[in-house]
C-alpha positions in Angstrom: 47.4 103.3 89.8 47.7 106.3 92.1 50.6 108.6 93.1 51.9 109.6 96.5 52.2 113.2 95.3 53.8 114.5 98.5 56.7 112.0 98.4 59.9 111.7 96.3 62.3 108.8 96.6 65.8 109.5 95.2 69.3 107.9 95.4 72.5 110.0 95.1 74.9 108.0 92.9 78.5 108.8 91.7 82.1 107.7 91.4 84.1 107.7 94.6 85.1 111.2 95.9 82.8 113.2 93.6 81.0 114.7 96.5 77.8 112.7 97.2 77.9 112.7 101.0 78.9 116.4 101.1 75.9 117.1 98.8 73.5 115.2 101.2 75.0 117.3 104.1 74.0 120.5 102.4 70.5 119.2 101.5 70.0 118.3 105.2 71.3 121.6 106.4 69.3 123.8 104.0 66.1 121.9 104.6 66.1 123.1 108.3 66.6 119.6 109.8 69.2 120.9 112.3 68.7 123.5 114.9 70.5 126.8 114.3 72.8 126.2 117.3 73.3 122.5 116.7 76.8 121.3 116.2 76.9 119.0 113.1 80.1 117.2 111.9 81.1 117.2 108.3 79.9 114.2 106.1 77.3 113.5 108.8 76.0 110.5 106.7 79.4 108.7 107.0 78.6 107.4 110.5 81.0 104.4 110.7 84.5 104.8 112.2 86.1 103.2 109.1 84.1 105.5 106.8 85.2 108.6 108.6 88.8 107.5 108.8 89.1 106.6 105.1 86.8 109.3 103.8 84.7 106.8 101.8 81.1 105.7 102.1 80.8 101.9 102.6 77.1 101.4 103.5 74.0 103.0 101.9 72.3 105.3 104.3 68.7 106.5 104.4 67.6 110.0 105.3 64.7 112.3 104.5 64.2 116.1 104.2 61.1 118.2 103.9 61.0 120.8 101.1 57.9 122.9 101.1 55.1 120.3 101.5 57.0 117.5 99.9 59.0 114.8 101.7 62.2 113.8 99.8 63.6 110.4 100.9 67.3 110.4 100.1 69.7 107.4 99.9 73.4 108.1 100.1 75.2 105.3 98.3 78.9 104.2 98.1 81.0 105.4 95.2 83.7 102.7 95.3 83.3 99.8 92.8 83.8 97.2 95.5 80.6 98.2 97.2 78.5 98.2 94.0 76.1 95.6 95.5 75.0 98.4 98.0 74.0 100.6 95.0 72.4 97.8 93.0 69.9 96.8 95.7 68.9 100.3 97.0 67.9 101.4 93.4 64.8 99.2 93.9 63.7 101.6 96.6 63.8 104.8 94.6 61.9 106.4 91.7 64.9 108.4 90.3 68.6 109.2 90.9 70.8 112.2 91.2 74.0 111.4 89.3 76.9 113.5 90.8 79.9 114.1 88.4 83.1 116.0 89.3 83.4 119.2 87.1 87.2 118.6 86.9 87.5 114.8 86.5 84.3 114.1 84.5 82.7 110.7 84.2 84.9 107.9 85.7 84.6 104.1 85.7 82.2 103.9 88.6 80.0 106.7 87.1 79.4 104.4 84.2 78.6 101.4 86.4 76.0 103.2 88.6 74.5 105.0 85.6 74.1 101.7 83.7 72.2 100.3 86.7 69.9 103.3 86.9 69.2 103.3 83.1 68.5 99.5 83.1 65.8 100.1 85.8 64.5 103.0 83.6 64.9 105.5 86.4 64.8 109.2 85.6 68.2 110.9 86.1 69.1 114.4 87.3 72.8 115.2 86.6 74.5 117.3 89.1 77.9 118.6 88.0 79.6 119.2 91.3 82.7 121.1 92.5 82.3 123.9 89.9 84.3 126.2 92.2 87.4 124.1 91.8 90.3 125.6 89.9 90.6 124.4 86.2 87.0 123.1 86.1 85.5 122.3 82.7 81.8 122.0 83.2 80.9 122.4 79.5 83.2 119.5 78.5 81.9 117.4 81.3 78.3 117.9 80.2 79.4 116.6 76.7 81.2 113.6 78.3 78.1 112.7 80.4 75.8 112.9 77.3 78.3 110.7 75.4 78.1 108.2 78.3 74.3 108.3 78.1 74.5 107.4 74.4 77.1 104.7 75.0 74.7 103.1 77.5 71.7 103.2 75.1 69.7 105.7 77.1 66.2 106.5 75.7 65.1 109.9 74.5 63.6 110.9 77.9 66.9 110.0 79.7 68.9 111.9 77.1 66.9 115.0 78.0 68.0 114.7 81.7 68.3 118.1 83.4 71.8 119.4 84.4 72.4 121.3 87.6 75.8 122.9 88.5 76.7 122.9 92.2 79.4 123.3 94.8 78.3 121.0 97.6 81.1 122.4 99.8 80.1 126.0 99.3 76.4 125.0 99.6 74.9 126.2 96.3 73.4 124.9 93.1 72.7 126.8 89.9 70.9 126.2 86.6 73.8 128.1 84.8 77.3 126.8 84.8 78.7 130.3 84.6 76.6 131.8 87.4 77.1 130.6 91.0 73.9 130.1 92.9 72.9 131.2 96.4 71.6 128.0 97.9 70.4 124.4 97.1 67.0 125.6 95.9 67.6 124.8 92.2 68.5 121.2 93.1 65.5 120.7 95.3 63.2 122.2 92.6 64.7 120.0 89.9 64.3 116.8 92.0 60.6 117.6 92.7 60.0 118.5 89.0 61.8 115.6 87.3 61.8 112.7 89.7 58.2 111.2 89.6 56.1 110.6 92.7 55.9 106.9 93.7 53.2 105.0 91.9 51.1 102.1 93.3 47.7 101.1 94.6 46.8 102.6 98.0 43.7 100.4 98.3 45.4 97.2 97.2 46.7 94.4 99.5 50.0 95.3 101.2 53.3 94.7 99.4 56.7 96.1 100.7 60.1 95.1 99.4 63.0 95.0 101.9 66.3 96.3 100.4 68.4 97.0 103.5 69.0 95.4 106.9 70.0 97.3 110.0 70.4 96.1 113.6 69.5 97.6 117.0 70.6 96.3 120.4 67.1 96.9 121.7 64.7 95.7 118.9 67.1 93.3 117.0 66.9 93.2 113.2 65.3 96.1 111.3 64.2 95.8 107.7 64.2 98.9 105.5 62.2 99.0 102.3 59.6 100.7 100.2 55.9 100.1 100.4 54.9 99.3 96.8 51.1 98.9 97.4 48.7 99.2 100.3 49.1 100.5 103.8 51.2 99.1 106.6 50.1 99.3 110.3 51.7 98.5 113.6 50.5 95.1 114.9 49.5 94.0 111.4 49.9 90.3 110.8 51.8 89.9 107.6 53.4 87.1 105.5 57.1 87.2 104.5 58.1 85.6 101.2 61.1 85.7 98.8 61.0 85.5 95.0 64.2 83.4 95.0 62.9 80.8 97.4 59.3 79.7 96.6 59.2 77.3 99.6 59.8 80.2 102.2 56.7 81.6 103.8 56.5 83.0 107.3 53.7 84.6 109.2 54.8 87.4 111.6 53.5 90.5 113.4 54.9 94.1 112.9 55.9 95.4 116.4 57.4 98.7 115.5 57.2 100.9 112.4 59.4 103.9 111.6 59.7 106.5 108.8 62.8 108.7 108.3 63.1 112.4 109.2 66.6 113.9 108.8 69.0 111.6 110.6 66.3 110.3 112.9 63.9 107.4 112.7 60.4 108.5 113.8 58.1 105.9 115.2 54.7 105.9 113.4 51.4 103.9 113.7 51.0 103.5 109.9 52.6 104.3 106.6 51.1 104.3 103.1 52.2 103.4 99.6 55.4 105.1 98.3 56.9 105.6 101.8 60.4 104.2 102.7 60.0 102.6 106.1 61.9 100.7 108.7 60.2 97.9 110.5 61.1 95.5 113.4 59.6 92.4 114.9 60.8 89.9 112.2 63.8 88.0 113.5 65.3 86.6 110.4 64.2 89.1 107.8 66.5 89.2 104.8 67.3 91.6 101.9 65.0 90.8 99.0 62.1 89.6 101.2 58.6 90.9 100.4 56.2 91.8 103.2 52.7 90.8 102.0 49.1 90.9 103.2 47.9 87.4 104.2 45.0 87.7 101.7 47.4 88.3 98.7 50.7 86.5 99.1 52.9 87.5 96.1 56.7 88.1 96.1 58.1 91.2 94.3 61.1 90.8 92.0 64.4 91.8 93.4 67.5 93.0 91.4 70.1 90.3 90.6 73.3 91.3 92.5 76.6 91.0 90.5 78.7 87.9 91.4 81.9 88.2 93.6 85.2 88.2 91.6 87.7 87.6 94.4 88.1 85.1 97.2 90.2 84.6 100.3 90.5 82.0 103.0 89.8 83.1 106.6 91.1 80.6 109.1 91.8 80.3 112.8 95.1 81.8 113.9 97.6 79.0 114.6 100.8 81.1 115.0 102.9 80.9 118.1 101.3 84.1 119.3 97.7 82.8 118.8 95.1 83.7 121.4 97.3 86.4 123.1 95.7 89.5 121.7 92.1 88.7 120.5 88.8 88.3 122.3 87.2 85.9 119.7 89.7 83.2 118.6 87.8 80.0 117.9 86.5 78.7 114.6 82.9 78.8 116.0 83.3 82.5 116.7 84.7 83.2 113.2 82.1 81.1 111.5 79.1 82.7 113.3 80.4 86.2 112.6 81.1 85.6 108.9 77.6 84.1 108.3 76.1 86.9 110.2 77.7 89.4 107.8 75.8 87.7 104.9 72.5 89.1 106.4 73.5 92.7 105.5 76.1 92.3 102.7 74.4 90.9 99.6 77.7 90.9 97.6 79.5 88.6 100.0 79.7 84.8 99.8 80.9 82.5 102.6 81.5 78.8 102.0 82.7 76.1 104.4 85.8 74.2 103.3 86.9 70.6 104.0 88.3 71.7 107.3 86.3 73.3 110.1 89.1 75.8 110.8 88.9 77.6 107.4 86.2 79.4 105.4 86.3 80.7 101.9 85.0 84.3 101.7 84.3 85.8 98.3 83.7 89.5 97.6 83.8 92.2 94.9 87.4 93.3 95.3 90.3 93.8 97.6 88.8 96.8 99.4 85.5 95.0 100.0 87.3 92.1 101.7 89.8 94.3 103.6 87.0 96.4 105.1 85.4 93.2 106.4 88.8 92.1 107.8 89.2 95.5 109.5 85.7 95.4 110.9 86.2 92.0 112.4 89.6 93.0 113.8 88.1 96.0 115.6 85.4 93.8 117.1 88.1 91.7 118.8 88.5 88.8 116.4 91.8 87.1 115.8 92.3 85.1 112.6 94.5 84.8 109.5 93.8 85.3 105.8 95.4 84.1 102.6 96.4 85.9 99.5 93.3 87.1 97.4 92.6 84.9 94.4 90.3 85.6 91.5 87.2 83.4 90.9 87.4 81.7 87.5 84.4 80.4 85.5 84.2 77.3 83.3 82.2 78.1 80.0 82.0 75.5 77.2 85.1 73.8 78.6 87.2 77.0 78.6 88.5 78.9 81.6 87.2 82.5 81.8 88.5 85.1 84.2 87.2 88.5 85.5 88.4 91.5 83.7 88.6 95.1 85.0 88.4 98.4 83.2 91.2 100.6 84.6 91.4 104.4 84.3 94.7 105.9 85.3 95.6 109.6 85.4 99.4 110.2 85.7 101.9 113.0 84.9 103.5 112.5 81.4 106.9 111.4 82.7 105.4 108.3 84.4 103.3 107.1 81.3 106.1 104.8 80.1 106.6 102.9 83.4 102.8 102.4 83.8 102.3 101.1 80.3 105.3 98.7 80.8 104.1 97.4 84.1 100.5 96.9 83.1 101.6 95.3 79.8 103.6 92.7 81.7 100.4 92.0 83.7 98.4 91.2 80.5 96.8 94.7 80.4 95.6 96.0 77.0 95.5 99.8 76.5 92.2 100.9 75.0 92.7 104.7 75.1 95.2 107.4 75.9 94.6 111.1 75.8 95.7 114.3 77.6 93.7 115.1 80.8 93.4 118.1 83.0 96.3 119.6 85.0 99.1 118.3 82.7 98.1 114.7 83.3 97.6 111.9 80.8 94.6 109.6 81.0 95.3 105.9 80.2 92.5 103.3 79.9 93.2 99.6 80.2 91.4 96.3 80.0 93.2 94.0 82.4 92.6 90.7 84.3 91.6 91.3 87.9 94.5 89.1 89.1 96.9 91.5 87.2 95.8 94.3 89.6 96.5 92.3 92.8 99.7 93.7 94.3 99.9 96.5 91.7 98.4 99.5 93.5 101.4 99.8 95.9 103.8 99.4 93.0 101.9 102.1 91.1 102.2 104.6 93.9 105.9 104.0 94.1 106.4 104.2 90.3 104.5 107.5 90.1 105.9 108.9 93.3 102.4 109.3 94.7 101.2 111.4 91.8 99.0 108.9 90.0 95.3 108.2 90.4 94.1 104.6 89.6 90.4 103.6 89.4 89.0 100.2 88.3 85.6 98.7 87.9 84.6 95.1 86.9 84.0 94.7 83.2 83.1 91.1 82.2 84.4 87.5 82.2 86.8 86.9 79.3 88.9 83.9 78.2 92.0 83.3 80.4 94.8 85.5 79.3 97.8 83.3 80.4 100.3 83.4 83.2 101.3 86.6 84.9 104.8 86.9 86.4 104.8 86.8 90.2 106.4 89.5 92.4 110.0 90.5 91.6 111.2 90.4 95.3 111.2 87.8 98.1 110.5 87.9 101.8 113.0 88.3 104.7 111.9 85.6 107.2 112.8 85.4 110.9 114.9 82.4 111.6 114.1 82.0 115.3 111.7 83.0 118.1 112.7 86.0 120.3 112.9 89.8 120.3 114.3 91.8 117.4 117.7 93.3 118.4 119.4 96.4 116.9 122.5 94.4 116.0 120.5 91.7 114.2 118.3 94.2 112.4 121.4 96.2 111.3 122.8 93.2 109.5 119.4 92.3 108.1 118.7 95.8 106.6 121.6 95.3 104.1 119.4 92.6 102.5 116.3 94.7 101.9 113.6 96.8 103.6 112.5 96.0 107.1 108.9 95.9 108.4 109.9 95.9 112.2 112.1 97.8 114.6 114.0 96.8 117.7 112.1 95.4 120.6 109.4 93.7 118.5 108.6 90.1 119.4 109.0 87.7 116.4 108.7 84.0 115.8 110.4 81.6 113.3 108.6 81.9 110.0 107.4 85.4 110.5 108.0 87.8 107.6 110.1 90.8 108.9 111.0 92.5 105.6 111.2 92.6 101.8 114.3 91.0 100.2 115.9 93.0 97.3 116.2 89.7 95.4 113.5 87.5 94.1 114.0 84.6 96.5 113.1 84.3 100.2 115.9 84.6 102.8 116.0 83.4 106.4 117.6 86.0 108.7 118.3 86.2 112.4 116.9 89.5 113.7 117.4 88.3 117.3 121.1 87.9 116.9 123.2 89.6 119.6 126.7 90.9 119.4 129.2 88.6 121.0 130.8 90.4 124.0 134.6 90.0 124.4 137.3 92.1 126.0 137.7 94.1 122.8 134.0 94.5 122.0 132.0 96.8 124.2 128.2 96.5 124.3 127.9 100.3 124.3 129.1 100.5 120.7 125.7 99.2 119.6 124.4 102.8 120.0 126.4 103.8 116.9 124.4 101.4 114.7 122.0 103.4 112.6 118.7 101.6 111.6 116.6 102.7 108.6 113.0 103.5 109.7 110.9 100.3 109.2 108.1 100.4 106.7 104.7 100.5 108.4 102.5 98.1 106.4 98.7 98.7 106.2 96.2 95.9 105.9 95.8 96.4 102.1 99.6 96.6 101.6 100.0 93.3 103.5 97.3 91.6 101.3 99.1 92.8 98.2 102.5 91.8 99.5 101.9 88.1 100.4 102.2 85.2 97.9 100.4 81.8 97.8 102.6 80.3 100.6 102.1 83.2 103.0 99.4 84.5 105.3 98.4 87.7 107.1 97.9 87.2 110.8 95.2 89.7 111.9 94.6 90.6 115.6 93.1 93.6 117.3 96.6 95.0 118.1 98.8 93.8 115.3 99.1 92.8 111.6 101.8 90.2 111.0 102.8 88.4 107.8 104.1 84.9 108.0 104.9 81.8 106.0 102.2 79.1 106.0 104.9 76.6 106.9 106.8 78.1 109.8 109.7 75.6 109.9 112.6 76.7 107.5 113.8 73.1 106.9 110.3 71.9 106.0 109.9 74.9 103.6 113.2 74.0 101.9 112.1 70.4 101.4 108.8 71.5 99.9 110.6 73.8 97.5 113.0 71.0 96.4 110.1 68.6 95.8 108.4 71.2 93.6 
């Protein structure tokens, strides 16, 4: 075995919002990648529109910096639990990780998830305690909490001796001493080079490269990104593609273009050796987990087993009265092709055909995972409808098992009672409760995944926006019993037409409205939330009868409450089993599956 001494491959892992992407920004800036007069936006690695709008990383990104004479390949990973599949697969590309932990919050649920993955692969860890310039930071306590987490996850002696670096990614410095601010990122660069080993392999052995990420270019098509484990890869090489999970698959192809990473650019090269992270094109149907081999020695490399999806939804063709008016892609063929195309790049997703050609069952790791997919399709011009998210059960020894989540909640003390009460009614079991920073109380629960569906909105209302809720998948456990459904009903439009101030004024006495005057509605469309538990049909198109004693101008005196603007996630949490969300590039509408009020009444009676 030899080492590629001038290369380091490292992934930045952390809980959401602990500063990974900002840290990568600073490493790029201080390595001299950008010109002195170059305008560079913040969080430059979050290149997608949805990523920038929401302030979260969704897809893993590759970059590389040069420090002294060593090339450091860096992978920025998502911090949200729903995108854990992105983290799991890219860890096969690296030889060590930088674990970023907030100096105020300390280790959180996703910190545990990503660290467990790294320790299972026996990767060396550099711990970076970030945001040490925040008020009320507690770096010493956070170091102890991180070490406790290492012990809880059965880390070996070498991993327990992981170095700690203290940084402020925003201010652009790192330090070996928690009490002494640094001047630049040099301590972090030095620690990475010292503690993350160089890639090991056989330079003179037959070629083996494992593909861990798929990208796409309009000019060259699919691009496979992976690490060369053994040998050297040249442009125009004839290679064999194999996959460890499909022994029958074997395909001969030629490499047409080869790239390595430099800053935010892909640099075209003629060859790349062992230990390098490369991007290659010329293979039409290359997949994540494929191994690129030399024809003389065809052997697939093992690929990490990706965690199973826990939540599913039905994506179906839009059949509402407004169908086809706002979308560019509206047929089942369009929807099917796009969903199956998504499987090429998202290893955590599952798409299954149902007994009807109009509907597809899509399974993912959580509500956010699926809602990001819906939002992406919507922006591409697709028009479709989706059902309420449902958890995926497992049958083990004749018993039903369901996915459980570990939930960590930070709330001010006055809201502790309502949170415990609400989660208790949703079959949540409290496992820990202790004071946290800033006058908050930290609560930890083990709760069925279905108990969290529809709760996040309620949680924000109950805590007046002051609570922080984080969850991560724990395990499958025996079914916990029925959970009560929502405590309110829907206000459903009674007829097709346009919402009128007079009709809305009478309707708002029944509950909260989601639409204002002038909005087109159809019979069966949900226009508000009923204060009572049952659904109610209302006529929002109702006009005032004009007589000699009733002037139309007096409508101006009617005061309407501002309607609630529902986001996609809020719509998915709101609907029940007999409702759908209609998704178009211009609008989100909620509706009943059965639009006819009389038919709905008959179904309810027969139940």
